[in-house]
C-alpha positions in Angstrom: -1.2 6.2 -10.5 2.0 7.5 -11.8 4.4 10.1 -10.2 7.7 11.7 -10.8 9.5 8.6 -9.3 8.2 6.3 -12.1 10.9 5.1 -14.4 10.3 3.5 -17.8 12.7 0.6 -16.9 11.6 -1.3 -13.8 13.8 -4.3 -14.7 16.4 -3.7 -11.9 15.0 -5.2 -8.7 17.4 -3.2 -6.6 16.3 0.1 -8.1 12.6 -0.8 -7.7 13.0 -1.8 -4.0 15.3 1.1 -3.0 14.2 4.0 -5.0 12.7 7.2 -3.5 9.1 5.9 -3.5 10.1 2.7 -1.7 12.1 4.8 0.8 9.0 6.9 1.5 7.0 3.7 2.2 9.8 2.3 4.3 10.0 5.4 6.5 6.3 5.3 7.3 6.4 1.6 7.9 9.3 2.0 10.4 7.6 4.9 12.1 4.2 3.1 12.5 6.0 -0.1 13.5 8.0 1.6 16.2 5.0 3.5 17.6 3.0 0.3 17.6 5.5 -1.9 19.2 6.6 0.7 21.8 2.9 1.3 22.8 2.2 -2.4 23.0 5.2 -3.1 25.2 4.2 -0.2 27.5 0.7 -1.5 27.9 1.9 -5.1 28.3 4.0 -3.8 31.2 1.2 -1.6 32.6 -2.4 -2.7 31.9 -1.7 -6.4 31.1 0.3 -6.8 34.3 -2.6 -5.7 36.4 -5.7 -6.2 34.2 -8.5 -3.7 34.5 -10.1 -0.7 32.8 -8.0 2.4 32.8 -10.0 5.5 31.9 -8.0 8.0 29.8 -10.8 10.4 28.6 -14.6 10.5 28.8 -14.7 8.4 25.6 -11.5 6.5 25.8 -10.2 3.6 28.1 -7.2 1.4 27.9 -8.2 -2.2 28.5 -6.1 -5.4 28.0 -7.4 -7.6 25.2 -5.7 -10.5 23.5 -7.1 -10.9 19.9 -6.4 -14.2 18.3 -8.2 -13.2 15.1 -8.2 -10.2 12.8 -10.2 -7.0 13.1 -13.1 -7.1 15.4 -12.1 -10.6 16.5 -13.0 -12.2 13.2 -11.4 -15.6 12.5 -10.5 -15.9 16.2 -11.4 -19.6 16.2 -9.3 -20.4 13.1 -6.3 -21.9 15.0 -2.7 -22.0 14.1 -3.3 -22.3 10.3 -5.3 -19.0 10.2 -2.7 -17.2 12.3 0.2 -18.5 10.1 -1.8 -17.5 7.0 -2.5 -14.0 8.3 1.1 -13.5 9.1 2.2 -14.7 5.7 -0.5 -12.5 4.0 0.8 -9.5 6.0 4.3 -9.9 4.7 3.1 -10.6 1.2 1.1 -7.3 1.2 4.1 -5.4 2.5 6.3 -7.0 -0.3 3.7 -6.1 -2.9 3.6 -2.5 -1.7 7.4 -2.2 -2.0 7.4 -3.9 -5.4 4.7 -1.4 -6.7 6.0 1.7 -4.8 7.4 3.5 -7.8 4.1 3.1 -9.6 2.0 4.5 -6.8 1.1 8.2 -6.4 2.0 10.0 -3.2 -1.3 9.4 -1.4 -1.0 5.7 -2.2 2.6 5.6 -1.0 1.5 7.1 2.3 -1.3 4.5 2.4 1.2 1.8 1.6 3.5 2.9 4.4 0.7 3.1 7.0 -0.8 -0.3 6.0 2.6 -2.0 5.8 3.6 -0.7 9.3 0.3 -1.8 10.8 0.4 -5.2 9.1 4.0 -5.8 10.2 3.2 -4.7 13.8 0.3 -7.1 14.1 2.3 -9.9 12.4 5.1 -9.5 14.9 2.5 -9.9 17.7 1.2 -13.1 16.1 4.8 -14.4 15.8 5.6 -13.4 19.4 2.4 -14.3 21.2 0.2 -16.2 18.8 -2.3 -13.3 19.1 -2.5 -9.5 18.8 -2.2 -7.0 21.7 -5.2 -4.7 21.6 -5.8 -2.0 24.2 -7.6 1.1 22.9 -11.3 1.2 23.8 -13.3 4.0 22.3 -16.9 4.4 23.4 -20.0 6.6 23.5 -22.1 6.0 26.6 -22.5 2.2 26.7 -21.6 1.6 23.0 -18.0 0.4 22.6 -16.1 0.2 19.4 -14.1 -3.1 19.2 -10.8 -2.7 21.0 -7.9 -1.9 18.7 -4.2 -0.8 18.7 -1.9 1.6 16.9 -1.3 -0.9 14.1 -5.1 -1.3 13.5 -5.5 2.5 13.5 -2.7 2.9 10.9 -4.2 0.2 8.7 -7.6 1.9 8.9 -6.2 5.4 8.0 -4.0 3.8 5.2 -7.0 2.0 3.8 -9.0 5.3 3.9 -6.2 7.1 2.0 -6.1 4.2 -0.5 -9.8 4.4 -1.2 -9.5 8.2 -1.4 -6.8 7.9 -4.0 -8.9 5.5 -6.1 -11.9 7.8 -6.2 -10.3 11.3 -6.1 -6.7 11.3 -7.0 -5.7 12.7 -10.4 -3.4 11.0 -12.9 -0.1 13.0 -13.1 0.7 11.8 -16.6 
């Protein structure tokens, strides 16, 4: 889990949070966050204004869904405490990724940026609306995957990269 950005002295908080590895994580976070929030604002103005099913491709619709829980609607009945906890957890995870960035390999840094951007995007929704904006409906015939958004997709891809790095990445030192 080491890379060329690792330093033997991690005592300086500023260096740890602003070094090359943290910048890589931050760039991906900002990219995902912007893509997520712009897409959500677009669909809020479009499909949430006139709710309906908007076919995009033979396996893809855009549909307006407010998700008060986490992935797949889990914890939807948890109330304000769960929503506040999820928001705090998202920011804690982002903070941990930045704190650890210089110790992560390149694949893990990419994963950290994707997960951080997605977690931040959904946390912003919870702060703004008390729930998350979902709109991407992928389906095969009558079977529909739970509706999701760009942040959810980034978190899923980031988690996949993280798992890959655990099982297949090589130590560089």
